[in-house]
Residue frames as qw, qx, qy, qz and C-alpha x, y, z in Angstrom:
[[0.117, 0.628, 0.766, 0.068, 16.61, 15.52, 29.92],
 [0.061, 0.296, 0.179, 0.936, 15.10, 18.69, 28.60],
 [0.159, 0.295, 0.590, -0.734, 12.37, 20.69, 30.26],
 [0.435, 0.114, -0.401, -0.798, 10.25, 20.55, 27.09],
 [0.571, 0.010, 0.676, -0.465, 7.16, 18.57, 28.01],
 [0.044, -0.010, -0.900, -0.433, 5.72, 15.67, 26.09],
 [0.589, -0.170, -0.262, -0.745, 2.15, 14.76, 25.37],
 [0.823, -0.241, -0.474, -0.199, 0.15, 12.48, 27.65],
 [0.797, -0.597, -0.073, 0.058, 1.69, 10.82, 30.68],
 [0.762, 0.130, -0.061, 0.631, 5.25, 11.50, 29.60],
 [0.296, -0.853, -0.178, 0.392, 6.85, 14.49, 31.33],
 [0.014, -0.836, 0.335, 0.435, 9.81, 15.47, 29.17],
 [0.851, 0.513, -0.103, 0.040, 11.54, 14.64, 25.90],
 [0.764, -0.350, 0.218, 0.495, 15.12, 13.43, 25.94],
 [0.044, -0.724, 0.305, 0.617, 17.73, 15.58, 24.18],
 [0.213, -0.105, 0.830, 0.504, 18.08, 13.04, 21.33],
 [0.233, 0.610, 0.757, 0.014, 14.31, 13.16, 20.80],
 [0.072, 0.872, 0.136, -0.465, 14.37, 16.96, 20.63],
 [0.139, -0.516, 0.581, 0.614, 17.23, 16.84, 18.12],
 [0.254, 0.214, 0.885, 0.325, 15.32, 14.32, 15.99],
 [0.186, 0.782, 0.570, -0.170, 12.26, 16.58, 16.05],
 [0.021, -0.782, 0.171, 0.599, 14.39, 19.54, 14.96],
 [0.162, -0.220, 0.782, 0.559, 15.56, 17.49, 11.96],
 [0.613, 0.351, 0.276, -0.652, 11.87, 16.69, 11.37],
 [0.040, -0.151, 0.903, 0.401, 12.34, 13.58, 9.30],
 [0.591, -0.037, -0.365, -0.719, 9.29, 12.49, 7.37],
 [0.790, -0.180, 0.404, -0.424, 6.97, 9.90, 8.88],
 [0.912, 0.362, -0.176, -0.078, 7.94, 7.60, 6.02],
 [0.416, 0.588, -0.598, 0.353, 11.61, 7.85, 6.92],
 [0.361, -0.453, 0.596, -0.556, 10.94, 7.34, 10.62],
 [0.869, -0.053, 0.325, -0.370, 8.74, 4.24, 10.31],
 [0.858, 0.434, -0.274, 0.020, 10.93, 2.65, 7.66],
 [0.172, 0.583, -0.676, 0.416, 13.93, 3.04, 10.00],
 [0.586, -0.279, 0.561, -0.514, 11.91, 1.40, 12.77],
 [0.935, 0.232, 0.015, -0.266, 10.90, -1.35, 10.34],
 [0.646, 0.526, -0.514, 0.203, 14.54, -2.05, 9.42],
 [0.132, -0.505, 0.672, -0.525, 15.48, -1.98, 13.13],
 [0.785, -0.104, 0.390, -0.470, 12.80, -4.62, 13.68],
 [0.505, -0.217, 0.808, 0.213, 14.56, -6.87, 11.15],
 [0.651, 0.607, 0.449, -0.076, 12.52, -6.30, 7.99],
 [0.416, -0.358, 0.445, 0.707, 14.75, -5.84, 4.94],
 [0.426, 0.616, 0.603, 0.275, 12.20, -5.21, 2.16],
 [0.264, 0.313, 0.156, 0.899, 12.35, -1.93, 0.28],
 [0.032, 0.272, 0.429, -0.861, 10.87, 1.15, 1.93],
 [0.043, 0.619, 0.702, 0.350, 7.27, 2.16, 1.34],
 [0.043, -0.319, 0.070, -0.944, 5.82, 5.62, 1.62],
 [0.239, -0.496, -0.792, 0.265, 3.44, 6.15, 4.51],
 [0.123, -0.245, -0.050, -0.960, 0.79, 8.86, 4.62],
 [0.321, 0.131, 0.640, -0.685, -2.36, 9.35, 6.61],
 [0.668, 0.388, 0.070, -0.632, -4.52, 8.93, 3.51],
 [0.069, 0.308, -0.907, -0.278, -2.99, 5.66, 2.26],
 [0.799, -0.038, -0.299, -0.521, -5.38, 3.05, 0.94],
 [0.629, -0.356, 0.655, -0.220, -5.62, -0.01, 3.17],
 [0.130, -0.163, 0.930, 0.303, -5.00, -3.45, 1.70],
 [0.338, 0.484, 0.787, -0.177, -8.76, -4.02, 1.60],
 [0.312, 0.805, 0.090, -0.497, -9.23, -0.79, -0.38],
 [0.031, 0.534, -0.695, -0.481, -6.45, -1.79, -2.80],
 [0.232, 0.092, 0.961, 0.119, -8.12, -5.18, -3.36],
 [0.350, 0.665, 0.563, -0.344, -11.52, -3.56, -3.89],
 [0.218, 0.769, -0.231, -0.555, -10.03, -1.11, -6.41],
 [0.048, -0.358, 0.848, 0.388, -8.32, -3.92, -8.31],
 [0.342, 0.318, 0.881, -0.081, -11.55, -5.93, -8.45],
 [0.345, 0.756, 0.374, -0.412, -13.40, -3.04, -10.05],
 [0.250, 0.781, -0.352, -0.453, -10.91, -2.32, -12.84],
 [0.926, 0.230, 0.285, 0.088, -10.52, -4.76, -15.72],
 [0.430, -0.506, 0.457, 0.592, -7.29, -4.95, -17.65],
 [0.377, 0.593, -0.385, -0.599, -6.44, -4.25, -21.29],
 [0.022, 0.200, -0.960, -0.196, -5.72, -7.94, -21.87],
 [0.301, 0.367, 0.821, -0.317, -9.28, -8.78, -20.89],
 [0.409, 0.666, 0.092, -0.616, -10.65, -6.18, -23.33],
 [0.277, 0.500, -0.679, -0.461, -8.61, -7.60, -26.25],
 [0.102, 0.008, 0.994, -0.027, -9.61, -11.15, -25.32],
 [0.388, 0.517, 0.595, -0.477, -13.26, -10.07, -25.33],
 [0.402, 0.659, -0.222, -0.595, -12.85, -8.39, -28.74],
 [0.125, 0.335, -0.888, -0.289, -11.19, -11.50, -30.16],
 [0.220, 0.221, 0.925, -0.215, -13.93, -13.69, -28.77],
 [0.426, 0.614, 0.312, -0.587, -16.60, -11.37, -30.21],
 [0.334, 0.570, -0.526, -0.536, -14.95, -11.49, -33.65],
 [0.043, 0.149, -0.981, -0.117, -14.69, -15.29, -33.55],
 [0.307, 0.380, 0.772, -0.406, -18.29, -15.58, -32.38],
 [0.433, 0.645, 0.021, -0.629, -19.49, -13.25, -35.14],
 [0.251, 0.457, -0.746, -0.414, -17.51, -15.25, -37.69],
 [0.095, 0.034, 0.992, -0.076, -18.92, -18.56, -36.44],
 [0.326, 0.543, 0.651, -0.418, -22.48, -17.24, -36.53],
 [0.354, 0.325, 0.539, 0.692, -21.83, -15.54, -39.87],
 [0.042, -0.879, -0.379, 0.285, -23.09, -12.25, -38.47],
 [0.080, 0.909, -0.182, -0.366, -22.17, -9.31, -40.69],
 [0.847, 0.061, 0.420, 0.321, -20.65, -11.68, -43.22],
 [0.518, 0.759, 0.144, 0.367, -20.13, -8.93, -45.81],
 [0.185, -0.940, 0.242, -0.153, -18.39, -6.68, -43.30],
 [0.728, -0.477, 0.472, 0.142, -16.12, -9.47, -42.11],
 [0.802, 0.337, 0.363, 0.333, -15.39, -10.52, -45.71],
 [0.303, 0.912, 0.017, 0.276, -14.49, -6.91, -46.57],
 [0.404, -0.842, 0.356, -0.001, -11.88, -6.85, -43.83],
 [0.694, 0.504, -0.513, 0.036, -10.05, -9.72, -45.46],
 [0.796, -0.045, -0.502, 0.336, -7.21, -11.24, -43.45],
 [0.037, 0.627, -0.288, 0.723, -6.69, -8.12, -41.31],
 [0.682, -0.551, 0.163, -0.452, -8.54, -9.42, -38.21],
 [0.987, -0.072, -0.109, 0.093, -6.65, -12.72, -38.43],
 [0.632, 0.337, -0.267, 0.645, -3.34, -10.87, -38.28],
 [0.065, -0.599, 0.199, -0.773, -4.14, -7.87, -36.10],
 [0.747, -0.534, -0.051, -0.394, -6.08, -9.66, -33.36],
 [0.916, -0.169, -0.218, 0.290, -3.29, -12.12, -32.47],
 [0.457, 0.363, -0.220, 0.782, -0.76, -9.26, -32.44],
 [0.327, -0.601, 0.066, -0.726, -3.05, -7.19, -30.25],
 [0.881, -0.416, -0.167, -0.149, -3.60, -10.20, -28.00],
 [0.791, 0.064, -0.277, 0.541, 0.17, -10.68, -27.66],
 [0.164, 0.461, -0.184, 0.853, 0.70, -6.99, -26.83],
 [0.578, -0.560, -0.032, -0.592, -2.22, -7.04, -24.40],
 [0.919, -0.244, -0.290, 0.107, -0.81, -10.18, -22.79],
 [0.582, 0.194, -0.299, 0.731, 2.53, -8.46, -22.20],
 [0.160, -0.494, 0.103, -0.849, 0.76, -5.42, -20.82],
 [0.789, -0.451, -0.230, -0.349, -1.38, -7.73, -18.67],
 [0.821, -0.098, -0.374, 0.420, 1.79, -9.24, -17.19],
 [0.244, 0.329, -0.229, 0.883, 3.03, -5.73, -16.38],
 [0.480, -0.495, -0.065, -0.722, -0.33, -4.89, -14.77],
 [0.875, -0.328, -0.353, -0.052, -0.30, -8.13, -12.78],
 [0.650, 0.041, -0.369, 0.663, 3.17, -7.35, -11.43],
 [0.031, -0.401, 0.110, -0.909, 2.07, -3.81, -10.59],
 [0.684, -0.474, -0.202, -0.516, -1.02, -5.11, -8.77],
 [0.848, -0.192, -0.419, 0.261, 1.10, -7.61, -6.85],
 [0.410, 0.166, -0.310, 0.842, 3.38, -4.79, -5.69],
 [0.323, -0.462, -0.039, -0.825, 0.36, -2.65, -4.73],
 [0.819, -0.414, -0.332, -0.219, -0.98, -5.52, -2.61],
 [0.749, -0.076, -0.387, 0.532, 2.38, -6.08, -0.92],
 [0.183, 0.274, -0.191, 0.925, 2.83, -2.36, -0.24],
 [0.520, -0.494, -0.200, -0.667, -0.77, -2.10, 1.00],
 [0.847, -0.368, -0.379, 0.053, -0.20, -4.92, 3.48],
 [0.591, 0.035, -0.313, 0.742, 3.08, -3.35, 4.62],
 [0.075, -0.420, 0.026, -0.904, 1.44, 0.06, 5.05],
 [0.692, -0.522, -0.307, -0.392, -1.31, -1.51, 7.15],
 [0.802, -0.249, -0.374, 0.395, 1.35, -3.00, 9.45],
 [0.378, 0.171, -0.174, 0.893, 3.14, 0.35, 9.69],
 [0.315, -0.518, -0.149, -0.781, -0.07, 2.30, 10.35],
 [0.785, -0.497, -0.350, -0.120, -1.00, -0.11, 13.16],
 [0.713, -0.120, -0.308, 0.618, 2.49, 0.17, 14.67],
 [0.125, 0.342, -0.049, 0.930, 2.25, 3.97, 14.55],
 [0.500, -0.566, -0.293, -0.586, -1.24, 4.06, 16.08],
 [0.764, -0.373, -0.473, 0.230, -0.11, 2.11, 19.14],
 [0.547, -0.164, -0.243, 0.784, 2.23, 4.95, 20.10],
 [0.007, 0.458, 0.184, 0.870, 0.13, 8.00, 19.37],
 [0.002, -0.271, -0.634, 0.724, -1.51, 9.91, 22.17],
 [0.408, -0.128, -0.384, -0.818, -5.02, 9.78, 20.72],
 [0.704, -0.200, 0.315, -0.604, -8.21, 8.39, 22.28],
 [0.335, -0.212, 0.918, -0.010, -8.00, 4.65, 22.90],
 [0.636, 0.446, 0.565, -0.278, -11.32, 3.98, 21.18],
 [0.476, 0.792, -0.210, -0.319, -10.04, 5.69, 18.03],
 [0.031, -0.560, 0.818, 0.131, -6.87, 3.57, 18.06],
 [0.477, 0.033, 0.867, -0.141, -8.81, 0.35, 18.50],
 [0.627, 0.621, 0.338, -0.327, -11.27, 1.24, 15.74],
 [0.371, 0.789, -0.405, -0.275, -8.52, 2.18, 13.27],
 [0.145, -0.414, 0.897, 0.054, -6.48, -0.95, 14.00],
 [0.582, 0.250, 0.739, -0.230, -9.63, -3.06, 13.60],
 [0.583, 0.729, 0.030, -0.357, -10.26, -1.42, 10.19],
 [0.183, 0.689, -0.671, -0.204, -6.75, -2.37, 9.14],
 [0.977, 0.006, -0.083, -0.196, -7.35, -5.99, 10.11],
 [0.391, 0.615, -0.628, 0.274, -3.78, -6.29, 11.36],
 [0.838, -0.286, -0.441, 0.147, -2.63, -9.07, 13.69],
 [0.093, -0.804, 0.325, -0.490, -1.48, -7.48, 16.94],
 [0.926, -0.373, -0.041, 0.039, -0.27, -10.65, 18.69],
 [0.591, -0.694, 0.266, 0.315, 3.24, -10.89, 20.11],
 [0.543, -0.254, 0.560, 0.572, 5.32, -11.95, 17.10],
 [0.501, 0.742, 0.437, 0.092, 3.34, -10.16, 14.39],
 [0.514, 0.359, 0.129, 0.768, 5.07, -7.69, 12.08],
 [0.145, -0.809, -0.164, -0.545, 3.07, -4.76, 13.47],
 [0.697, -0.716, -0.037, 0.024, 4.06, -5.57, 17.06],
 [0.789, -0.096, 0.083, 0.601, 7.74, -6.04, 16.14],
 [0.302, 0.536, 0.153, 0.774, 7.76, -2.66, 14.39],
 [0.405, -0.822, -0.168, -0.364, 5.83, -1.11, 17.27],
 [0.796, -0.524, -0.032, 0.301, 8.44, -2.43, 19.72],
 [0.627, 0.165, 0.127, 0.751, 11.14, -0.90, 17.54],
 [0.006, -0.742, -0.192, -0.642, 9.31, 2.44, 17.59],
 [0.598, -0.773, -0.091, -0.191, 9.18, 2.28, 21.39],
 [0.817, 0.019, -0.259, 0.516, 12.89, 1.47, 21.80],
 [0.406, -0.839, -0.146, 0.331, 14.41, 3.72, 24.46],
 [0.482, -0.395, 0.323, 0.712, 17.46, 4.52, 22.36],
 [0.221, 0.300, 0.598, 0.710, 15.43, 5.77, 19.37],
 [0.140, 0.292, 0.268, -0.907, 13.35, 8.96, 19.10],
 [0.057, -0.214, -0.791, -0.571, 10.79, 7.41, 16.71],
 [0.145, -0.635, -0.751, 0.107, 7.71, 7.70, 18.94],
 [0.132, -0.645, -0.190, 0.728, 8.34, 11.37, 19.69],
 [0.022, -0.205, 0.511, 0.834, 8.76, 12.16, 15.98],
 [0.116, -0.363, -0.844, -0.378, 5.53, 10.34, 15.08],
 [0.157, -0.696, -0.598, 0.365, 3.62, 12.15, 17.84],
 [0.106, -0.484, 0.100, 0.863, 4.97, 15.47, 16.55],
 [0.073, -0.016, -0.680, -0.730, 3.65, 14.69, 13.08],
 [0.168, -0.537, -0.825, -0.054, 0.30, 13.60, 14.51],
 [0.167, -0.677, -0.387, 0.604, 0.03, 16.83, 16.48],
 [0.063, -0.352, 0.310, 0.881, 0.90, 18.90, 13.39],
 [0.001, -0.240, -0.825, -0.511, -1.79, 17.25, 11.28]]
């Protein structure tokens, strides 16, 4: 054991913890290692203090419509105008162009919509994973208990025995790993 003192009730850092702090791996690297040690095999996610929570990701996605929706609305407006014979001379002057261009645009927008849907799905998955990681980190930081409880409550993460956050938290606390010391160092530096 080293004579370098730790924060809180802990008296000293172990030599392996000091060496890990000298390497100063990023928080992302540290928590993703702990996540893999806990048995989770999904790809790594970046973790920062200003990450959007899953609820914030969902709110953002609700507020932004996609390109496919815009093209569908334009197509519907054209068809409605045609059915009501609004601007008949204008529509007649366009000839067959709307009948060819709108389906092509709809197809392209549909493909783009599929891309956006896949991207949103990944954002949701990563948001949920980040929430689990943030909760697991908070458990081990030497910060006021009320703050921890409030932040974990905001995340809406399950903190019962077999939850992902608790499994990752247990991995962070493992005696043979310097994860908790590294995370506290980063917290203290912020």
